[in-house]
C-alpha positions in Angstrom: -1.6 -19.7 22.0 -1.4 -16.2 20.4 0.7 -13.6 20.5 -0.1 -10.0 21.9 0.0 -7.5 19.6 3.1 -5.6 21.3 5.3 -9.0 21.0 8.1 -9.4 18.3 6.9 -11.3 15.3 8.7 -13.6 13.2 9.2 -12.7 9.5 7.2 -15.7 8.8 4.5 -14.1 11.1 4.9 -10.9 9.2 4.3 -12.3 5.7 0.9 -13.8 7.2 0.0 -10.3 8.7 0.5 -8.7 5.5 -1.2 -11.6 3.4 1.8 -11.9 1.1 1.1 -15.0 -1.4 2.2 -17.9 -1.1 4.2 -19.6 -3.6 3.0 -23.1 -5.4 4.5 -25.2 -2.1 2.5 -22.9 0.3 5.8 -21.3 1.7 5.6 -17.8 2.8 7.4 -15.4 0.5 9.8 -14.0 3.3 12.1 -13.1 0.6 10.0 -10.2 -0.4 10.4 -8.9 3.2 13.8 -9.3 3.0 14.4 -7.4 -0.1 12.2 -4.4 1.1 14.6 -4.2 4.1 17.5 -3.7 1.7 15.4 -1.5 0.0 14.0 1.0 2.7 16.4 2.0 5.5 13.5 2.5 8.1 12.9 -1.2 8.0 14.8 -2.4 11.0 14.0 -5.4 12.9 16.0 -6.9 15.5 18.3 -9.7 14.7 19.1 -11.9 17.5 19.9 -15.6 17.7 21.6 -16.9 14.9 20.5 -14.3 12.6 16.5 -14.6 12.9 14.5 -11.6 12.7 11.9 -10.2 14.9 9.7 -7.1 14.0 8.0 -4.9 16.4 4.5 -3.1 16.1 6.1 0.0 14.6 8.1 -1.9 12.2 5.1 -3.9 11.0 3.2 -1.0 10.1 5.9 0.6 8.1 5.9 -2.8 6.2 2.0 -2.6 6.0 2.7 0.9 4.6 5.3 -0.1 2.2 2.8 -2.8 1.1 -0.2 -0.9 0.5 1.8 1.7 -1.5 3.7 -0.6 -3.8 0.9 -3.4 -4.2 -2.1 -1.4 -4.1 -1.5 1.4 -5.2 1.4 1.0 -7.8 3.9 3.1 -6.9 7.8 2.6 -7.6 10.2 1.9 -5.0 11.8 5.1 -5.7 8.2 6.7 -4.9 7.6 5.0 -2.0 11.5 5.9 -0.6 10.4 9.7 -1.1 7.0 9.3 1.0 9.2 7.5 3.5 12.1 9.8 3.3 9.5 13.1 3.7 9.5 14.4 7.2 5.3 15.0 7.1 5.3 11.2 6.0 1.4 10.4 5.9 -0.2 7.6 8.1 -1.3 4.8 6.2 -4.9 5.3 6.9 -4.1 8.9 5.4 -2.7 7.8 2.3 -5.8 5.5 1.7 -8.2 8.0 2.4 -6.8 10.4 0.0 -6.6 7.5 -2.6 -10.1 7.1 -2.0 -11.0 10.5 -2.6 -8.7 10.7 -5.7 -10.6 7.9 -7.0 -14.4 9.6 -6.3 -12.9 12.6 -7.6 -12.1 10.8 -11.1 -15.6 8.8 -11.1 -17.4 12.5 -10.7 -15.6 14.3 -13.3 -16.2 11.4 -15.8 -19.9 11.6 -14.8 -19.7 15.2 -15.4 -17.9 14.7 -18.5 -20.6 12.3 -19.7 -23.3 14.8 -18.9 -21.7 17.6 -20.9 -21.5 15.1 -23.9 -25.1 14.4 -23.6 -26.1 17.6 -23.5 -24.4 18.5 -26.6 -25.9 16.1 -28.6 -29.4 16.9 -27.3 -28.6 20.5 -28.2 -26.9 19.2 -31.4 -30.4 17.3 -32.1 -32.4 20.6 -31.1 -31.0 22.8 -33.6 -31.1 20.5 -36.6 -35.0 20.3 -36.1 
């Protein structure tokens, strides 16, 4: 029986949702989530029954954002803190979209640069004739 999206999730379920890589023994790396809790004050799970952590949808989305910025974008913890502490903090989709646009811009600039090099070589050949 699956939990609804609005139900609280355990730390193991969150590790699966975030698709964190399991170790050689197949155990989920819940220590990563616990470490992020110490680094980012915005991550506040409910702690109930003998220190078990439970995460709501808002916290899970925040963890997804942290994972994206740290793992996919290669940002530092300090950089992610700056983004999370910013009042106008970007939504995950906006960050991903801006990242894609930046990558596209880099590719276009590289193509333009290559075309300019080709044009210079062509002009050089033409003037030597």
